[in-house]
N, CA and C of each residue as an Amber inpcrd file, in Angstrom:
protein
   342
 118.1640000 100.2930000  71.1640000 117.4280000 100.6520000  69.9650000
 118.3500000 101.2390000  68.9040000 119.2930000 102.0870000  69.3130000
 120.2030000 102.7230000  68.3570000 121.0840000 101.6870000  67.6690000
 121.5410000 100.7180000  68.4440000 122.4000000  99.6730000  67.8740000
 121.6390000  98.8750000  66.8190000 120.3860000  98.5770000  67.0790000
 119.5690000  97.8210000  66.1430000 119.3560000  98.6110000  64.8510000
 119.1390000  99.9050000  64.9580000 118.9510000 100.7510000  63.7840000
 120.2270000 100.7900000  62.9450000 121.3820000 100.8930000  63.6160000
 122.6560000 100.8840000  62.8930000 122.8620000  99.5690000  62.1590000
 122.5290000  98.4620000  62.8140000 122.6880000  97.1580000  62.1730000
 121.8070000  97.0280000  60.9380000 120.5790000  97.5010000  61.0430000
 119.6630000  97.4290000  59.9030000 120.1710000  98.2960000  58.7460000
 120.5900000  99.5310000  59.0540000 121.1250000 100.4120000  58.0090000
 122.3920000  99.8440000  57.3880000 123.2340000  99.2240000  58.2040000
 124.4620000  98.6160000  57.6920000 124.1390000  97.4830000  56.7200000
 123.1820000  96.6620000  57.0740000 122.8010000  95.5420000  56.1960000
 122.1450000  96.0340000  54.9010000 121.3050000  97.0450000  55.0210000
 120.6600000  97.5890000  53.8200000 121.6950000  98.2130000  52.8940000
 122.6240000  98.9880000  53.4560000 123.6370000  99.6310000  52.6120000
 124.5570000  98.5860000  51.9820000 124.9000000  97.5240000  52.7190000
 125.7240000  96.4570000  52.1440000 124.9880000  95.7550000  50.9950000
 123.6980000  95.5590000  51.1670000 122.9010000  94.9410000  50.0990000
 122.8700000  95.8360000  48.8600000 122.7180000  97.1440000  49.0740000
 122.7000000  98.0690000  47.9370000 124.0650000  98.1970000  47.2700000
 125.1390000  97.9950000  48.0270000 126.4690000  97.9750000  47.4070000
 126.5560000  96.8080000  46.4310000 126.0880000  95.6560000  46.8590000
 126.0880000  94.4810000  45.9640000 125.1760000  94.7060000  44.7570000
 124.0110000  95.2540000  44.9960000 123.0770000  95.4950000  43.8880000
 123.6350000  96.5040000  42.8840000 124.2750000  97.5510000  43.3800000
 124.8150000  98.5480000  42.4550000 125.9890000  97.9930000  41.6540000
 126.7520000  97.0780000  42.2430000 127.8390000  96.4460000  41.4810000
 127.2740000  95.6300000  40.3180000 126.1780000  94.9280000  40.5550000
 125.5350000  94.1710000  39.4780000 124.7980000  95.0660000  38.5010000
 124.2270000  96.1310000  39.0150000 123.4790000  97.0670000  38.1800000
 124.3780000  97.7990000  37.1910000 125.6580000  97.9000000  37.5170000
 126.6060000  98.6050000  36.6450000 126.6620000  97.9680000  35.2540000
 126.4040000  96.6830000  35.1670000 126.4040000  96.0110000  33.8630000
 125.2860000  96.5130000  32.9530000 124.1530000  96.8750000  33.5520000
 122.9770000  97.2360000  32.7640000 122.7140000  98.7400000  32.7170000
 123.0050000  99.4330000  33.8230000 122.7610000 100.8710000  33.8900000
 123.9900000 101.5820000  34.4560000 125.0320000 101.7420000  33.6480000
 126.2660000 102.3410000  34.1630000 126.1450000 103.8300000  34.5050000
 125.0180000 104.4670000  34.1800000 124.8210000 105.8630000  34.5380000
 124.2410000 105.9940000  35.9440000 123.4530000 105.0350000  36.3660000
 122.7530000 105.1020000  37.6500000 123.5300000 104.3880000  38.7610000
 124.1890000 103.3000000  38.4380000 124.8540000 102.4630000  39.4380000
 125.8770000 103.2070000  40.2970000 126.7010000 104.1060000  39.7280000
 127.6590000 104.8120000  40.5940000 126.9970000 105.6710000  41.6710000
 125.8450000 106.2400000  41.3660000 125.1490000 107.0650000  42.3620000
 124.6160000 106.2110000  43.5030000 124.0590000 105.0680000  43.1570000
 123.5870000 104.1390000  44.1850000 124.7620000 103.6100000  45.0050000
 125.8690000 103.3320000  44.3230000 127.0710000 102.8660000  45.0130000
 127.5960000 103.9420000  45.9580000 127.6290000 105.1850000  45.5120000
 128.1430000 106.2800000  46.3410000 127.3050000 106.4540000  47.6100000
 126.0000000 106.4340000  47.4630000 125.1210000 106.5710000  48.6210000
 125.3050000 105.3940000  49.5860000 125.3800000 104.1990000  49.0400000
 125.5200000 102.9950000  49.8660000 126.8680000 102.9450000  50.5660000
 127.9280000 103.2640000  49.8540000 129.2700000 103.2460000  50.4490000
 129.3910000 104.3310000  51.5120000 128.8030000 105.4970000  51.2630000
 128.8540000 106.5690000  52.2590000 128.1350000 106.1520000  53.5410000
 126.9860000 105.5380000  53.4050000 126.2400000 105.0700000  54.5780000
 127.0000000 103.9810000  55.3070000 127.4860000 102.9930000  54.5550000
 128.2280000 101.8780000  55.1470000 129.4800000 102.3860000  55.8650000
 130.2250000 103.2660000  55.2330000 131.4640000 103.7800000  55.8180000
 131.1930000 104.6270000  57.0530000 130.1530000 105.4480000  57.0190000
 129.8210000 106.2850000  58.1660000 129.4360000 105.4370000  59.3750000
 128.6410000 104.4170000  59.1490000 128.2340000 103.5490000  60.2520000
 129.4270000 102.7720000  60.7800000 130.2660000 102.2720000  59.8880000
 131.4520000 101.5430000  60.3160000 132.3870000 102.4300000  61.1280000
 132.6060000 103.6430000  60.6720000 133.5260000 104.5530000  61.3610000
 132.9930000 104.9990000  62.7170000 131.6900000 105.0880000  62.8700000
 131.1100000 105.5440000  64.1360000 130.8050000 104.4110000  65.1020000
 131.1620000 103.1910000  64.7370000 130.9630000 102.0510000  65.6160000
 132.3150000 101.3890000  65.8700000 133.1270000 101.9770000  66.7530000
 134.4750000 101.4330000  66.9780000 134.4430000 100.1060000  67.7280000
 135.5770000  99.4550000  67.7400000 135.7230000  98.1840000  68.4530000
 135.5000000  98.4230000  69.9400000 134.5880000  97.6710000  70.5700000
 134.2550000  97.9390000  71.9660000 135.2860000  97.4230000  72.9790000
 136.1760000  96.5500000  72.5490000 137.1310000  95.9600000  73.4820000
 138.4080000  96.7620000  73.6150000 139.3580000  96.1470000  74.3040000
 140.6280000  96.8220000  74.5890000 141.8230000  96.1890000  73.8700000
 141.6450000  95.0430000  73.2440000 142.7920000  94.3430000  72.6680000
 143.3420000  95.0640000  71.4390000 144.6230000  94.9640000  71.2840000
 145.2900000  95.5960000  70.1400000 144.8710000  94.9150000  68.8420000
 144.6980000  93.5950000  68.8900000 144.2890000  92.8650000  67.6890000
 142.8950000  93.3080000  67.2270000 141.9850000  93.4940000  68.1760000
 140.6430000  93.9520000  67.8310000 140.6570000  95.3390000  67.2180000
 141.4880000  96.2210000  67.7570000 141.5970000  97.5650000  67.2030000
 142.2290000  97.5330000  65.8170000 143.1720000  96.6150000  65.6200000
 143.7820000  96.4710000  64.2920000 142.7430000  95.9840000  63.2840000
 141.8950000  95.0550000  63.7030000 140.8450000  94.5590000  62.8150000
 139.8410000  95.6700000  62.4730000 139.5530000  96.5290000  63.4430000
 138.6800000  97.6730000  63.1660000 139.3350000  98.5960000  62.1370000
 140.6430000  98.8140000  62.2750000 141.3530000  99.6420000  61.2970000
 141.3450000  99.0010000  59.9120000 141.3760000  97.6780000  59.8530000
 141.2680000  96.9770000  58.5690000 139.8990000  97.2530000  57.9440000
 138.8570000  97.2950000  58.7730000 137.5330000  97.6320000  58.2560000
 137.5170000  99.0430000  57.6670000 138.1470000  99.9750000  58.3540000
 138.2100000 101.3480000  57.8310000 139.0020000 101.4040000  56.5240000
 140.0700000 100.6310000  56.4510000 140.8660000 100.5490000  55.2250000
 140.0170000 100.0000000  54.0760000 139.1900000  99.0010000  54.3710000
 138.2970000  98.4430000  53.3530000 137.2790000  99.4760000  52.8910000
 136.8080000 100.2930000  53.8100000 135.8800000 101.3670000  53.4260000
 136.5510000 102.3580000  52.4780000 137.8230000 102.6370000  52.7160000
 138.5510000 103.5250000  51.7980000 138.6710000 102.8870000  50.4140000
 138.9050000 101.5770000  50.3660000 138.9480000 100.8820000  49.0870000
 137.6090000 101.0000000  48.3690000 136.5020000 100.9270000  49.1070000
 135.1840000 101.0590000  48.4830000 134.9630000 102.4670000  47.9430000
 135.4810000 103.4650000  48.6550000 135.3740000 104.8360000  48.1560000
 136.1600000 104.9830000  46.8430000 137.3540000 104.3980000  46.7970000
 138.1610000 104.4190000  45.5690000 137.4260000 103.6900000  44.4430000
 136.8200000 102.5550000  44.7750000 136.0690000 101.7990000  43.7620000
 134.9100000 102.6250000  43.2200000 134.2540000 103.3690000  44.0940000
 133.1440000 104.2170000  43.6550000 133.6350000 105.3220000  42.7240000
 134.7530000 105.9410000  43.0700000 135.3320000 106.9740000  42.2040000
 135.6600000 106.3880000  40.8240000 136.2860000 105.2100000  40.8070000
 136.6290000 104.5720000  39.5340000 135.3750000 104.2080000  38.7470000
 134.3160000 103.8630000  39.4550000 133.0570000 103.5440000  38.7920000
 132.4850000 104.7920000  38.1170000 132.5630000 105.9370000  38.7890000
 132.1010000 107.1860000  38.1850000 132.9110000 107.5280000  36.9370000
 134.1860000 107.2510000  36.9560000 135.0710000 107.5620000  35.8300000
 134.9930000 106.4950000  34.7290000 134.2040000 105.4560000  34.9350000
 134.0520000 104.3360000  33.9980000 135.3810000 103.6310000  33.7470000
 136.1490000 103.4790000  34.8040000 137.4050000 102.7250000  34.7540000
 137.1120000 101.3590000  35.3620000 137.2600000 100.3160000  34.5740000
 136.8290000  98.9970000  34.9970000 137.6470000  98.3840000  36.1320000
 138.7270000  99.0250000  36.5340000 139.5020000  98.5160000  37.6580000
 138.7990000  98.7460000  38.9910000 137.6220000  99.3700000  38.9720000
 136.8450000  99.5280000  40.1970000 136.5360000  98.1700000  40.7910000
 136.4290000  97.1770000  39.9310000 136.1350000  95.8210000  40.4000000
 137.2620000  95.3080000  41.2990000 138.5060000  95.5870000  40.9290000
 139.6410000  95.1400000  41.7420000 139.6330000  95.8060000  43.1130000
 139.3410000  97.0850000  43.1510000 139.2720000  97.7860000  44.4340000
 138.1320000  97.2430000  45.2900000 137.0180000  96.9220000  44.6610000
 135.8790000  96.3920000  45.4080000 136.1490000  94.9810000  45.9250000
 136.8260000  94.1740000  45.1280000 137.1790000  92.8220000  45.5810000
 138.1580000  92.8950000  46.7460000 139.1170000  93.8150000  46.6670000
 140.0540000  94.0000000  47.7790000 139.3100000  94.3940000  49.0460000
 138.3800000  95.3150000  48.9300000 137.5810000  95.7250000  50.0860000
 136.7860000  94.5560000  50.6430000 136.2280000  93.7490000  49.7540000
 135.4330000  92.6030000  50.2010000 136.2860000  91.5940000  50.9630000
 137.4950000  91.3580000  50.4920000 138.3870000  90.4090000  51.1780000
 138.7340000  90.9310000  52.5700000 139.0790000  92.2060000  52.6680000
 139.4100000  92.7780000  53.9750000 138.2020000  92.7450000  54.9180000
 137.0270000  93.0940000  54.4060000 135.8320000  93.0770000  55.2420000
 135.4610000  91.6610000  55.6740000 135.6170000  90.7060000  54.7750000
 135.3220000  89.3220000  55.1280000 136.2560000  88.8230000  56.2210000
 137.5340000  89.1200000  56.0870000 138.5040000  88.7280000  57.1040000
 138.1500000  89.3380000  58.4560000 137.8650000  90.6310000  58.4670000
 137.5290000  91.2970000  59.7260000 136.2170000  90.7700000  60.3080000
 135.2520000  90.4810000  59.4530000 133.9670000  89.9860000  59.9360000
 134.0730000  88.5870000  60.5420000 135.0050000  87.7990000  60.0780000
 135.1790000  86.4540000  60.6240000 135.9980000  86.4870000  61.9120000
 137.0560000  87.2720000  61.9400000 137.9970000  87.2510000  63.0610000
 137.5610000  88.1550000  64.2130000 136.9140000  89.2690000  63.9290000
 136.5560000  90.2340000  64.9560000 135.6320000  89.6550000  66.0380000
 134.5660000  88.9450000  65.7090000 133.7320000  88.3630000  66.7720000
 134.4840000  87.3390000  67.6250000 135.3770000  86.5930000  67.0110000
 136.1740000  85.6270000  67.7730000 137.0860000  86.3480000  68.7570000
 137.6770000  87.4430000  68.3140000 138.5630000  88.2230000  69.1920000
 137.7810000  88.8460000  70.3360000 136.5960000  89.3470000  70.0610000
 135.7580000  89.9360000  71.1060000 135.3320000  88.8780000  72.1160000
 134.9690000  87.7090000  71.6230000 134.5780000  86.6070000  72.5150000
 135.7490000  86.1650000  73.3780000 136.9230000  86.0670000  72.7830000
 138.1240000  85.6920000  73.5300000 138.4380000  86.7300000  74.5980000
 138.2390000  87.9810000  74.2690000 138.5100000  89.0580000  75.2200000
 137.5040000  89.0480000  76.3720000 136.2510000  88.7000000  76.0950000
 135.2320000  88.6400000  77.1480000 135.4960000  87.5070000  78.1280000
 136.0840000  86.4150000  77.6420000 136.3900000  85.2790000  78.5050000
 137.4990000  85.5860000  79.5110000 138.3900000  86.5190000  79.1610000
 139.5050000  86.8450000  80.0570000 139.0880000  87.6780000  81.2260000
């Protein structure tokens, strides 16, 4: 049950991260607050759900996820300061998260087969 709740919260916070990035175009006063709440939730859940396997590659991919969360925190700070380079930090985080999301399940599956 706990795992399911974490997954739901993770998906909701990821959706709100995307929505707040788009909302910044129309409401730049409100979007950073929504982004901060969403990034804090996403980062907390990510940090408290470590890689369950033993492989070094899997642990490295988990660390990449944490690094991406730090990029999102930086992007949120830049968004509060109205510095448009927040987009670059957010894109960097998205690339790292996408890479980890694609490779991590494959690594876990490979590890289970051994």
